[in-house]
N, C-alpha and C positions, 0 to 999 in steps of 0.2 A: 664766625663758621665753625671755630673748632669746638665750641659748647655746642653748637645745634648736630654738628656729627657724634661728639660723645651721644649726645642725647640720644639720638639716632641708635645706635650699638646698645645702650641701656635698656630702651626699649623694646630690640629686639630680645633680650633677657640674655645679656652678657655683662660681666663687670666690667667697668671701665676704672681705669689706674691713673691718674693724675699725679703730676710731682708740682707741690704748695711752693717750695724752695724758690725766693727769686721772682714770685708771681704779686702782684699787686691784687688789693683787695678786692677790687673790681672783675677781676679774672678770675682769682678767687670763689668768691660769689655766683659768678656764672655757672663755673665750673660746680660749684653744691646741687645747681639748681637744676644742671644737666644729669644730676644723679652720678657724678664721679665720685670715687673714692681717692680721697688725699693723702699721699703719703710726701714726709722730709725729702727724699732725696733719689735721685733718676736712679740709682744702683737699685735703691730696693723697690721702684716702681718695675725697673728691668727683673728681678726676681720674682716677680709675680704673674707676667704675660705671656703667652705665645705670639703676638700680634703687636707692635708698635706702628703708630698711626701718628705723624705727623705732619701738622699743620700751624706753619709760623710764615712772618714774611718771609719773600722770596730769597732775599740779600742772607737771610740766617739758616736756609734750608740746609746747605754744606755743613757748615757749622754744628748743626743737632747729628746729623747722621753721622759726624767724626766721632761726636761724645758719647752715642747710642751704642756705635763700633766700640771703643775703647772700653766700654766695661765687657766686653767678652758676651753679646748676646748672640743668638744664634738661629733667631726665629723671623718669622716675615716681620720684614720692614715696608712699611709701605708711605710714601711721598706723596703726600696730596696739595703740594704748594703750586702755587702758581711761579712755574720756572722751563726755562727750554730744555729741549732733548737731550742738550750737550749738559745743561748741569744735571737732567736724570740722570743719562747712564754715567757719569761721575759716583753719584753716588751709588748707582746698582752695582759700581766696582766694589763697593765698601762691602757689599750682603749676596753676593754673586746672585743663584735660582731664588733665592729668596725675598729678593727684590722685586715687591709691587710698585707700577709707576703711577700716579693721580691725576688726573685733572677733573677740580668740580669747577658745575657751569650754575649758574643761579644764586637768586638769594642764600641766607642762612636758611637750614630746613626745619620752620618750624609750621611748614602747612604741606600737607600731601601735592606731589607733582608737581613741585615749585625745582626743587633741585636734583639734578644727577652728578653721578661721582663716576664717573668714566677711570678704569681700572686696566691695566694690561702689562703683562709678564708673566710668567710661568704659573704661579700662584692667585693670579688675578680670580679663577672663580672661587679660591678659599676664603678670598675677603669678601664677595658679592654674597655667600651665604651669612656674613654678618650684620648687614641690612635687610634682610628678610623680614618684610612686614609692617616694616618702619617707612619715616618720614623720606627715605631718600631713596632715591631707585638707583643703585649700584649695577653697573653697565661691565661688565669684562669684553673688550673688544681685542682685534687681534693686533697683527706689528711689532708685538716685542716690548719692551721696556723703554720709553721716550714715545710711545705712541699717544696716551694719554696725556700727555705734557704736552704733543703735538696738538692735541685737539682742543687745549685749554688756550694755547698761544694762538691758534688762530681765532677762536671764538672772541675772545678777547681785544686781542688787535680789534676788532671791529666796535666791541660794544663800549669799552672803557677808553678806545684811540678817540671815535668819535665822539664822545664825551671831553676828551681834551682838546679837540679840534673846534667843537661849537665855540665852548668857552672863551680861547683864542682869540677866534671869531669876534665875539661880541666885545670883548677888550681891542680889537684892535680896530673894530667899527665904532668904540666909544674916544679911542685917540685921534680919530681921524676926525672924530663931530659930526658922522654919517647915521647913528643910532639909528634914529625916529623912519630916516629913509630905507634904511634896511629892512628896519620892521614894515615899515609897510608895504614894499617888494618882497619879503618873505609870505606875508599875508595874501599875496595874491598868487605866488607862483612856487611856493614852499610850504605849502599850510601845515600848520603844527610847528613850525622851525623857532617860533618863539616861544611859544608853552616846551618845545624840549630843552631847551638854552637854560631856562629859567628851571626845570627838573633837573638838569644835569647840575646845575650850582648845588643846589639840596642834596642831592644826593651822593653826589662825588666828595663834596667837602671834608667832612667826618674823618672819611676814610683815605682821603689823597696821599697821606703820608707813607701809605705802604703801597698805592696803585703806581708810584713812582718807580720803585724797585722791579715791579712788574712789568712794569715798560721797559727798562732795560732788559729784561727776559726777552721778550718780543723782539726787540733789535736783533739781540743777537741769534734768535733763532730766524730773522730776516736775513741777518749776514751769515749765516749758516749757508743758506740756501742760495747765494749771490744774489741776495734780491735786496735794493735801497732799504738800508736801515733808519734813516738819519730823522723819517716822520717820528717812531718811535722813542729817539732818543728825544726831541724836543717835544713828545708828549709830558716825558718823564721830569722834563724843566716844569713844565705846568704843572704840573701835580707837586713838582718840590716848593714851587713856591705857593700853594694851598696847603702844606704841613702843619703851618701854625692852628688850624683848625682843628686839628686831632681832639679830639674829648670835651669839642665845643658842641652846640646846639648846631643841627645844620645851616651853612652860609647861604644868605639871601645873595643873587646874582650883583647889584652894586657892590658887596663886600669882597666877591670873588674878581669882579674884575678891577676894584681897587688893588686885593693883592696881586694880580697877574700883572699890572703896568708896573716898569719902575717910576721911583720917588724922583722928580726931576726941579 
């Protein structure tokens, strides 16, 4: 996701600086393809920018924010990670009115109209202009810092949460020996569910390692609202059991089911 967002900003005529230190060769290659200028240290990058955009696994979001703050940076800080409003508020305290909360909906932005970047906070409109005429549709919304993250949490609670649910159901049916009967019933009363479950395996398996943290952030969002959070904690465990598919080709449904079911 980060490379496509960087490419969008670059295509809008802005120089994008990235930090090479500690990054894998694959990440560096994606950064170069996105027309990023790479430097060795965070301090050097901070000295050359007016806006910092953080896109990382959600569990690292707060640590990254602290690292940036420690450099003395006083420009706009945009967190575009899949984090709860509460985590966004904690990051916002580090940057005060210069904090912009962001929530990305859609796939990596390699085609027009597919990816929305919701932004909230006092400086949100200043960030929207960075994406003018790019493949990312940036939208400033009301509600202050935390609102954009809330949109992301509500959206992914269904999309990624339901993918985890359908994969768990397929594993449950397999364990109970009723897969063919269930699929036959789905073909009658829930047309498309068979194909949906197979697509869920292919689509989520390479990225499950970072979806787990996102599910925990969603669970925290439900909990803060006084709503049950157990479903998304369970979804986090589903994705954790699939984490070893990272960097592999998309896994077939049979492989995912094997990963989900405990060894007996």
